[in-house]
Biopython code that builds the backbone (N, CA, C, O; Angstrom):
import numpy as np
from Bio.PDB.StructureBuilder import StructureBuilder

atoms = [
    (1, "UNK", "N", (1.918, -6.132, 5.175)),
    (1, "UNK", "CA", (0.684, -6.274, 3.993)),
    (1, "UNK", "C", (-0.379, -7.031, 3.610)),
    (1, "UNK", "O", (-1.343, -6.669, 2.936)),
    (2, "UNK", "N", (-0.056, -8.559, 4.275)),
    (2, "UNK", "CA", (-1.051, -9.418, 4.506)),
    (2, "UNK", "C", (-2.026, -9.150, 5.738)),
    (2, "UNK", "O", (-3.254, -9.143, 5.654)),
    (3, "UNK", "N", (-1.312, -8.940, 6.852)),
    (3, "UNK", "CA", (-1.867, -7.837, 7.851)),
    (3, "UNK", "C", (-2.335, -6.985, 7.845)),
    (3, "UNK", "O", (-2.967, -6.727, 8.869)),
    (4, "UNK", "N", (-2.358, -5.938, 6.681)),
    (4, "UNK", "CA", (-3.534, -4.905, 6.499)),
    (4, "UNK", "C", (-4.248, -5.461, 5.182)),
    (4, "UNK", "O", (-5.015, -4.737, 4.546)),
    (5, "UNK", "N", (-3.989, -6.681, 4.823)),
    (5, "UNK", "CA", (-5.097, -7.124, 4.278)),
    (5, "UNK", "C", (-6.488, -7.601, 4.615)),
    (5, "UNK", "O", (-7.335, -7.475, 3.731)),
    (6, "UNK", "N", (-6.864, -8.163, 5.841)),
    (6, "UNK", "CA", (-8.616, -8.052, 6.833)),
    (6, "UNK", "C", (-8.656, -6.548, 7.434)),
    (6, "UNK", "O", (-7.904, -5.591, 7.249)),
    (7, "UNK", "N", (-9.719, -6.691, 8.157)),
    (7, "UNK", "CA", (-9.889, -4.976, 8.851)),
    (7, "UNK", "C", (-9.686, -5.896, 10.203)),
    (7, "UNK", "O", (-9.104, -5.003, 10.819)),
    (8, "UNK", "N", (-9.710, -6.878, 11.052)),
    (8, "UNK", "CA", (-9.048, -6.996, 12.122)),
    (8, "UNK", "C", (-8.044, -6.741, 11.338)),
    (8, "UNK", "O", (-8.735, -6.062, 10.579)),
    (9, "UNK", "N", (-6.892, -6.689, 10.804)),
    (9, "UNK", "CA", (-5.629, -7.179, 10.530)),
    (9, "UNK", "C", (-5.164, -4.654, 10.895)),
    (9, "UNK", "O", (-4.545, -3.855, 11.598)),
    (10, "UNK", "N", (-5.790, -4.741, 10.122)),
    (10, "UNK", "CA", (-5.558, -3.171, 9.878)),
    (10, "UNK", "C", (-5.960, -2.304, 10.822)),
    (10, "UNK", "O", (-5.406, -1.206, 10.772)),
    (11, "UNK", "N", (-6.849, -2.487, 11.764)),
    (11, "UNK", "CA", (-7.148, -2.572, 13.140)),
    (11, "UNK", "C", (-5.773, -2.231, 14.261)),
    (11, "UNK", "O", (-5.262, -1.348, 14.950)),
    (12, "UNK", "N", (-5.659, -3.550, 13.868)),
    (12, "UNK", "CA", (-5.061, -3.690, 15.823)),
    (12, "UNK", "C", (-3.266, -3.225, 14.468)),
    (12, "UNK", "O", (-2.219, -3.723, 14.882)),
    (13, "UNK", "N", (-3.152, -2.401, 13.140)),
    (13, "UNK", "CA", (-1.741, -1.846, 13.739)),
    (13, "UNK", "C", (-1.989, -0.734, 13.366)),
    (13, "UNK", "O", (-1.013, -0.138, 12.909)),
    (14, "UNK", "N", (-3.003, -0.153, 13.375)),
    (14, "UNK", "CA", (-4.105, 1.714, 13.267)),
    (14, "UNK", "C", (-3.526, 1.625, 15.228)),
    (14, "UNK", "O", (-2.732, 2.524, 15.502)),
    (15, "UNK", "N", (-3.867, 0.701, 16.388)),
    (15, "UNK", "CA", (-3.851, 0.523, 17.092)),
    (15, "UNK", "C", (-2.259, 0.850, 18.315)),
    (15, "UNK", "O", (-1.972, 1.391, 19.383)),
    (16, "UNK", "N", (-1.452, -0.192, 16.813)),
    (16, "UNK", "CA", (-0.145, -0.213, 17.777)),
    (16, "UNK", "C", (0.675, 0.983, 17.117)),
    (16, "UNK", "O", (1.874, 0.708, 17.175)),
    (17, "UNK", "N", (0.468, 2.090, 16.570)),
    (17, "UNK", "CA", (1.002, 3.207, 15.818)),
    (17, "UNK", "C", (1.331, 2.714, 14.998)),
    (17, "UNK", "O", (2.072, 3.697, 14.998)),
    (18, "UNK", "N", (1.720, 1.865, 13.796)),
    (18, "UNK", "CA", (2.567, 1.841, 12.555)),
    (18, "UNK", "C", (1.841, 2.755, 11.806)),
    (18, "UNK", "O", (1.293, 2.149, 10.885)),
    (19, "UNK", "N", (1.675, 3.540, 11.792)),
    (19, "UNK", "CA", (1.352, 4.310, 10.677)),
    (19, "UNK", "C", (2.229, 5.198, 11.189)),
    (19, "UNK", "O", (2.966, 5.616, 10.296)),
    (20, "UNK", "N", (2.568, 5.873, 12.716)),
    (20, "UNK", "CA", (3.775, 6.994, 13.255)),
    (20, "UNK", "C", (5.284, 6.092, 12.239)),
    (20, "UNK", "O", (5.932, 6.574, 11.310)),
    (21, "UNK", "N", (5.398, 4.983, 12.755)),
    (21, "UNK", "CA", (6.552, 4.442, 12.500)),
    (21, "UNK", "C", (6.501, 4.323, 10.562)),
    (21, "UNK", "O", (7.331, 5.013, 9.969)),
    (22, "UNK", "N", (5.941, 3.823, 10.075)),
    (22, "UNK", "CA", (5.512, 3.493, 9.026)),
    (22, "UNK", "C", (5.992, 4.922, 8.597)),
    (22, "UNK", "O", (6.756, 4.990, 7.635)),
    (23, "UNK", "N", (5.532, 6.272, 9.352)),
    (23, "UNK", "CA", (5.691, 7.955, 7.884)),
    (23, "UNK", "C", (7.143, 7.981, 7.855)),
    (23, "UNK", "O", (7.811, 8.160, 6.836)),
    (24, "UNK", "N", (7.978, 7.635, 10.008)),
    (24, "UNK", "CA", (9.260, 8.436, 9.885)),
    (24, "UNK", "C", (10.259, 7.350, 8.953)),
    (24, "UNK", "O", (11.151, 7.709, 8.184)),
    (25, "UNK", "N", (9.696, 5.408, 9.359)),
    (25, "UNK", "CA", (10.496, 5.214, 7.955)),
    (25, "UNK", "C", (10.402, 5.605, 6.332)),
    (25, "UNK", "O", (11.226, 5.558, 5.419)),
    (26, "UNK", "N", (9.191, 5.960, 6.403)),
    (26, "UNK", "CA", (9.274, 6.610, 4.816)),
    (26, "UNK", "C", (9.818, 8.182, 4.660)),
    (26, "UNK", "O", (9.362, 8.935, 3.800)),
    (27, "UNK", "N", (11.126, 8.675, 5.856)),
    (27, "UNK", "CA", (10.759, 10.425, 5.842)),
    (27, "UNK", "C", (12.414, 10.184, 5.375)),
    (27, "UNK", "O", (12.817, 11.024, 4.569)),
    (28, "UNK", "N", (13.733, 8.787, 5.931)),
    (28, "UNK", "CA", (14.929, 8.783, 5.809)),
    (28, "UNK", "C", (15.665, 7.386, 4.833)),
    (28, "UNK", "O", (16.819, 7.042, 4.579)),
    (29, "UNK", "N", (14.291, 6.862, 4.490)),
    (29, "UNK", "CA", (14.581, 5.422, 4.131)),
    (29, "UNK", "C", (14.321, 5.502, 2.363)),
    (29, "UNK", "O", (13.190, 5.378, 1.892)),
    (30, "UNK", "N", (15.638, 5.743, 1.441)),
    (30, "UNK", "CA", (16.410, 5.481, 0.160)),
    (30, "UNK", "C", (16.047, 4.178, -0.846)),
    (30, "UNK", "O", (16.350, 4.300, -2.033)),
    (31, "UNK", "N", (15.521, 3.160, -0.475)),
    (31, "UNK", "CA", (15.258, 2.190, -0.644)),
    (31, "UNK", "C", (13.649, 2.616, -1.534)),
    (31, "UNK", "O", (12.562, 2.884, -1.021)),
    (32, "UNK", "N", (13.990, 2.553, -2.874)),
    (32, "UNK", "CA", (12.797, 3.178, -4.165)),
    (32, "UNK", "C", (11.619, 1.380, -3.835)),
    (32, "UNK", "O", (10.415, 1.620, -3.925)),
    (33, "UNK", "N", (11.946, -0.061, -3.528)),
    (33, "UNK", "CA", (10.822, -0.022, -3.147)),
    (33, "UNK", "C", (10.282, -0.389, -2.297)),
    (33, "UNK", "O", (9.143, -0.839, -2.424)),
    (34, "UNK", "N", (11.150, -0.302, -0.679)),
    (34, "UNK", "CA", (10.610, 0.073, 0.261)),
    (34, "UNK", "C", (9.311, 1.283, 0.833)),
    (34, "UNK", "O", (8.295, 1.177, 1.519)),
    (35, "UNK", "N", (10.122, 2.599, 0.006)),
    (35, "UNK", "CA", (9.683, 3.720, -0.274)),
    (35, "UNK", "C", (8.578, 3.688, -0.290)),
    (35, "UNK", "O", (7.851, 4.280, 0.508)),
    (36, "UNK", "N", (8.130, 2.813, -1.436)),
    (36, "UNK", "CA", (7.297, 2.510, -2.606)),
    (36, "UNK", "C", (5.976, 0.916, -1.486)),
    (36, "UNK", "O", (4.856, 0.468, -1.737)),
    (37, "UNK", "N", (6.822, 0.685, -0.542)),
    (37, "UNK", "CA", (5.681, -0.250, -0.165)),
    (37, "UNK", "C", (5.167, 0.613, 1.414)),
    (37, "UNK", "O", (3.977, 0.564, 1.726)),
    (38, "UNK", "N", (5.892, 1.157, 2.062)),
    (38, "UNK", "CA", (5.388, 2.555, 2.670)),
    (38, "UNK", "C", (4.411, 2.930, 2.342)),
    (38, "UNK", "O", (3.386, 2.475, 2.850)),
    (39, "UNK", "N", (4.374, 3.811, 1.462)),
    (39, "UNK", "CA", (3.723, 4.356, 0.609)),
    (39, "UNK", "C", (1.951, 4.059, 0.847)),
    (39, "UNK", "O", (1.067, 4.538, 1.557)),
    (40, "UNK", "N", (2.028, 3.275, 0.086)),
    (40, "UNK", "CA", (0.808, 1.917, -0.439)),
    (40, "UNK", "C", (0.709, 1.689, 1.353)),
    (40, "UNK", "O", (-0.186, 2.288, 1.949)),
    (41, "UNK", "N", (1.590, 0.879, 2.059)),
    (41, "UNK", "CA", (0.591, 0.424, 3.260)),
    (41, "UNK", "C", (0.173, 1.486, 4.617)),
    (41, "UNK", "O", (-0.458, 1.225, 5.642)),
    (42, "UNK", "N", (1.101, 3.371, 3.929)),
    (42, "UNK", "CA", (0.315, 3.777, 4.539)),
    (42, "UNK", "C", (-1.229, 3.725, 3.743)),
    (42, "UNK", "O", (-2.097, 3.009, 4.243)),
    (43, "UNK", "N", (-1.441, 4.272, 2.869)),
    (43, "UNK", "CA", (-2.677, 4.414, 1.902)),
    (43, "UNK", "C", (-3.777, 3.479, 2.778)),
    (43, "UNK", "O", (-4.704, 3.752, 3.540)),
    (44, "UNK", "N", (-3.350, 2.583, 2.408)),
    (44, "UNK", "CA", (-3.677, 1.683, 3.228)),
    (44, "UNK", "C", (-5.229, 2.366, 4.958)),
    (44, "UNK", "O", (-6.343, 2.801, 5.248)),
    (45, "UNK", "N", (-4.052, 1.946, 5.351)),
    (45, "UNK", "CA", (-3.635, 2.751, 7.725)),
    (45, "UNK", "C", (-4.631, 4.063, 7.493)),
    (45, "UNK", "O", (-5.653, 4.240, 8.155)),
    (46, "UNK", "N", (-4.196, 4.897, 6.511)),
    (46, "UNK", "CA", (-4.839, 5.956, 6.567)),
    (46, "UNK", "C", (-6.528, 6.847, 5.745)),
    (46, "UNK", "O", (-7.159, 7.892, 5.910)),
    (47, "UNK", "N", (-6.628, 5.209, 4.577)),
    (47, "UNK", "CA", (-7.545, 4.941, 4.226)),
    (47, "UNK", "C", (-9.552, 5.053, 4.926)),
    (47, "UNK", "O", (-9.571, 4.907, 6.149)),
    (48, "UNK", "N", (-10.664, 5.220, 4.441)),
    (48, "UNK", "CA", (-11.404, 5.345, 4.390)),
    (48, "UNK", "C", (-11.066, 2.679, 4.923)),
    (48, "UNK", "O", (-10.014, 2.043, 4.995)),
    (49, "UNK", "N", (-11.881, 2.416, 5.023)),
    (49, "UNK", "CA", (-12.396, 1.434, 5.827)),
    (49, "UNK", "C", (-13.559, 1.095, 4.262)),
    (49, "UNK", "O", (-14.484, 1.741, 3.768)),
    (50, "UNK", "N", (-12.801, -0.427, 3.855)),
    (50, "UNK", "CA", (-14.337, -0.464, 2.661)),
    (50, "UNK", "C", (-15.686, -0.689, 2.982)),
    (50, "UNK", "O", (-15.679, -0.227, 4.123)),
    (51, "UNK", "N", (-16.777, -1.048, 2.804)),
    (51, "UNK", "CA", (-17.741, -1.376, 2.886)),
    (51, "UNK", "C", (-18.130, -1.820, 2.878)),
    (51, "UNK", "O", (-18.502, -2.047, 1.727)),
    (52, "UNK", "N", (-18.860, -2.869, 4.092)),
    (52, "UNK", "CA", (-19.510, -4.420, 4.527)),
    (52, "UNK", "C", (-19.779, -4.470, 2.792)),
    (52, "UNK", "O", (-20.373, -3.994, 1.824)),
    (53, "UNK", "N", (-18.473, -5.815, 3.484)),
    (53, "UNK", "CA", (-18.282, -7.529, 2.546)),
    (53, "UNK", "C", (-17.227, -7.276, 1.554)),
    (53, "UNK", "O", (-17.072, -8.129, 0.681)),
    (54, "UNK", "N", (-16.335, -6.027, 1.558)),
    (54, "UNK", "CA", (-15.131, -5.795, 1.155)),
    (54, "UNK", "C", (-14.537, -5.508, 1.745)),
    (54, "UNK", "O", (-13.816, -4.544, 1.489)),
    (55, "UNK", "N", (-14.443, -6.536, 3.536)),
    (55, "UNK", "CA", (-13.433, -5.846, 4.537)),
    (55, "UNK", "C", (-12.276, -6.304, 4.177)),
    (55, "UNK", "O", (-11.563, -5.404, 3.732)),
    (56, "UNK", "N", (-11.498, -7.949, 4.187)),
    (56, "UNK", "CA", (-11.173, -8.522, 3.145)),
    (56, "UNK", "C", (-10.447, -8.159, 2.223)),
    (56, "UNK", "O", (-11.179, -7.942, 1.257)),
    (57, "UNK", "N", (-9.290, -7.949, 1.946)),
    (57, "UNK", "CA", (-8.649, -6.931, 0.227)),
    (57, "UNK", "C", (-8.440, -7.519, -0.350)),
    (57, "UNK", "O", (-8.334, -7.397, -1.570)),
    (58, "UNK", "N", (-8.213, -8.906, 0.665)),
    (58, "UNK", "CA", (-7.584, -10.589, -0.449)),
    (58, "UNK", "C", (-8.353, -11.444, -1.135)),
    (58, "UNK", "O", (-7.902, -12.395, -1.774)),
    (59, "UNK", "N", (-9.563, -11.146, -1.037)),
    (59, "UNK", "CA", (-11.411, -11.620, -1.518)),
    (59, "UNK", "C", (-12.253, -10.370, -2.986)),
    (59, "UNK", "O", (-13.243, -10.351, -3.717)),
    (60, "UNK", "N", (-10.842, -9.392, -2.630)),
    (60, "UNK", "CA", (-11.955, -8.327, -3.387)),
    (60, "UNK", "C", (-11.632, -8.038, -5.132)),
    (60, "UNK", "O", (-10.605, -7.500, -5.546)),
    (61, "UNK", "N", (-12.677, -8.495, -5.930)),
    (61, "UNK", "CA", (-12.253, -8.853, -6.456)),
    (61, "UNK", "C", (-12.637, -7.283, -7.689)),
    (61, "UNK", "O", (-13.625, -6.573, -7.877)),
    (62, "UNK", "N", (-10.703, -7.374, -8.487)),
    (62, "UNK", "CA", (-11.050, -5.666, -8.891)),
    (62, "UNK", "C", (-11.054, -6.454, -10.453)),
    (62, "UNK", "O", (-10.513, -7.477, -10.872)),
    (63, "UNK", "N", (-12.129, -5.216, -11.190)),
    (63, "UNK", "CA", (-12.485, -5.394, -12.287)),
    (63, "UNK", "C", (-11.208, -5.504, -13.259)),
    (63, "UNK", "O", (-10.100, -5.299, -12.764)),
    (64, "UNK", "N", (-11.320, -5.817, -14.608)),
    (64, "UNK", "CA", (-9.784, -6.328, -15.465)),
    (64, "UNK", "C", (-9.731, -4.696, -15.655)),
    (64, "UNK", "O", (-8.662, -4.333, -15.163)),
    (65, "UNK", "N", (-10.527, -3.453, -16.223)),
    (65, "UNK", "CA", (-9.639, -2.623, -16.519)),
    (65, "UNK", "C", (-8.999, -1.316, -15.651)),
    (65, "UNK", "O", (-8.537, -0.177, -15.724)),
    (66, "UNK", "N", (-9.431, -2.652, -14.607)),
    (66, "UNK", "CA", (-9.033, -1.647, -13.424)),
    (66, "UNK", "C", (-7.862, -1.859, -13.193)),
    (66, "UNK", "O", (-6.987, -1.001, -13.067)),
    (67, "UNK", "N", (-7.658, -3.807, -13.066)),
    (67, "UNK", "CA", (-6.586, -3.732, -12.767)),
    (67, "UNK", "C", (-4.862, -4.212, -13.782)),
    (67, "UNK", "O", (-3.876, -4.936, -13.638)),
    (68, "UNK", "N", (-5.555, -3.022, -14.977)),
    (68, "UNK", "CA", (-5.225, -3.088, -16.025)),
    (68, "UNK", "C", (-4.406, -2.183, -15.523)),
    (68, "UNK", "O", (-3.359, -2.422, -14.921)),
    (69, "UNK", "N", (-4.975, -0.886, -15.816)),
    (69, "UNK", "CA", (-3.863, 0.363, -15.481)),
    (69, "UNK", "C", (-3.774, -0.127, -14.141)),
    (69, "UNK", "O", (-3.943, -1.300, -14.474)),
    (70, "UNK", "N", (-3.641, -0.197, -12.842)),
    (70, "UNK", "CA", (-2.697, -0.208, -12.026)),
    (70, "UNK", "C", (-1.401, -0.726, -12.845)),
    (70, "UNK", "O", (-0.317, -0.203, -13.106)),
    (71, "UNK", "N", (-1.902, -1.809, -13.096)),
    (71, "UNK", "CA", (-0.632, -2.748, -13.683)),
    (71, "UNK", "C", (0.440, -1.507, -14.318)),
    (71, "UNK", "O", (1.549, -1.313, -13.821)),
    (72, "UNK", "N", (-0.031, -0.807, -15.357)),
    (72, "UNK", "CA", (0.482, -0.136, -15.767)),
    (72, "UNK", "C", (1.028, 0.730, -15.245)),
    (72, "UNK", "O", (2.138, 1.107, -15.622)),
    (73, "UNK", "N", (0.132, 1.476, -13.846)),
    (73, "UNK", "CA", (1.211, 2.630, -13.386)),
    (73, "UNK", "C", (2.753, 2.163, -12.271)),
    (73, "UNK", "O", (3.587, 2.931, -11.789)),
    (74, "UNK", "N", (2.633, 0.233, -12.122)),
    (74, "UNK", "CA", (2.900, 0.447, -11.293)),
    (74, "UNK", "C", (4.024, -0.229, -12.419)),
    (74, "UNK", "O", (4.922, -0.776, -11.778)),
    (75, "UNK", "N", (4.213, -0.338, -13.733)),
    (75, "UNK", "CA", (5.075, -0.428, -13.934)),
    (75, "UNK", "C", (6.490, 1.344, -14.537)),
    (75, "UNK", "O", (7.681, 1.647, -14.617)),
    (76, "UNK", "N", (4.911, 1.944, -14.790)),
    (76, "UNK", "CA", (5.845, 3.304, -14.812)),
    (76, "UNK", "C", (6.370, 4.142, -13.008)),
    (76, "UNK", "O", (6.561, 5.225, -12.456)),
    (77, "UNK", "N", (6.374, 3.351, -12.890)),
    (77, "UNK", "CA", (6.603, 3.931, -11.371)),
    (77, "UNK", "C", (8.253, 3.343, -11.501)),
    (77, "UNK", "O", (9.229, 4.042, -11.230)),
    (78, "UNK", "N", (8.331, 1.782, -12.018)),
    (78, "UNK", "CA", (9.407, 1.140, -11.661)),
    (78, "UNK", "C", (10.103, 1.266, -12.434)),
    (78, "UNK", "O", (11.265, 1.333, -12.033)),
    (79, "UNK", "N", (9.912, 1.370, -13.857)),
    (79, "UNK", "CA", (10.676, 1.920, -15.196)),
    (79, "UNK", "C", (11.171, 3.317, -14.480)),
    (79, "UNK", "O", (12.329, 3.518, -14.844)),
    (80, "UNK", "N", (10.580, 4.665, -13.330)),
    (80, "UNK", "CA", (11.358, 6.356, -13.619)),
    (80, "UNK", "C", (12.734, 5.364, -12.130)),
    (80, "UNK", "O", (13.957, 5.410, -12.001)),
    (81, "UNK", "N", (11.883, 4.799, -11.534)),
    (81, "UNK", "CA", (12.920, 4.422, -10.440)),
    (81, "UNK", "C", (14.329, 3.631, -10.968)),
    (81, "UNK", "O", (15.443, 3.774, -10.465)),
    (82, "UNK", "N", (13.893, 2.550, -12.393)),
    (82, "UNK", "CA", (15.663, 2.050, -12.838)),
    (82, "UNK", "C", (15.952, 3.935, -13.663)),
    (82, "UNK", "O", (16.967, 4.498, -13.255)),
    (83, "UNK", "N", (15.396, 4.439, -14.331)),
    (83, "UNK", "CA", (16.186, 5.752, -14.454)),
    (83, "UNK", "C", (17.038, 6.564, -13.553)),
    (83, "UNK", "O", (18.262, 6.668, -13.471)),
    (84, "UNK", "N", (15.531, 7.411, -12.544)),
    (84, "UNK", "CA", (16.740, 7.885, -11.895)),
    (84, "UNK", "C", (18.090, 7.487, -10.551)),
    (84, "UNK", "O", (19.014, 8.077, -9.990)),
    (85, "UNK", "N", (17.553, 6.348, -10.546)),
    (85, "UNK", "CA", (18.984, 5.591, -10.177)),
    (85, "UNK", "C", (20.352, 4.941, -10.975)),
    (85, "UNK", "O", (21.398, 4.472, -10.528)),
    (86, "UNK", "N", (19.811, 5.150, -12.470)),
    (86, "UNK", "CA", (21.095, 4.929, -12.722)),
    (86, "UNK", "C", (21.988, 6.679, -13.472)),
    (86, "UNK", "O", (23.182, 6.684, -13.770)),
]
sb = StructureBuilder()
sb.init_structure("model")
sb.init_model(0)
sb.init_chain("A")
sb.init_seg("    ")
for serial, (resi, resn, name, xyz) in enumerate(atoms, 1):
    if name == "N":
        sb.init_residue(resn, " ", resi, " ")
    sb.init_atom(name, np.array(xyz, "f"), 0.0, 1.0, " ", f" {name:<3s}", serial, name[0])
structure = sb.get_structure()
């Protein structure tokens, strides 16, 4: 995740074929947490590059409302995983 936070890191990951490896891992992995991490990283790698000034994702300020909504969605996803495991 940290390597994908910066533009040079994302470019390096893309140039090394990381997306293909992640896609294959996602196809056979069964651990819900690993699957979730793969999905998030894949989205970062296949998405458009952030606009100028936002290349380092660790330094981007996220509006409070969006951050709250993302946190809620993450919690809901975690709850669905727990229910599914039972």
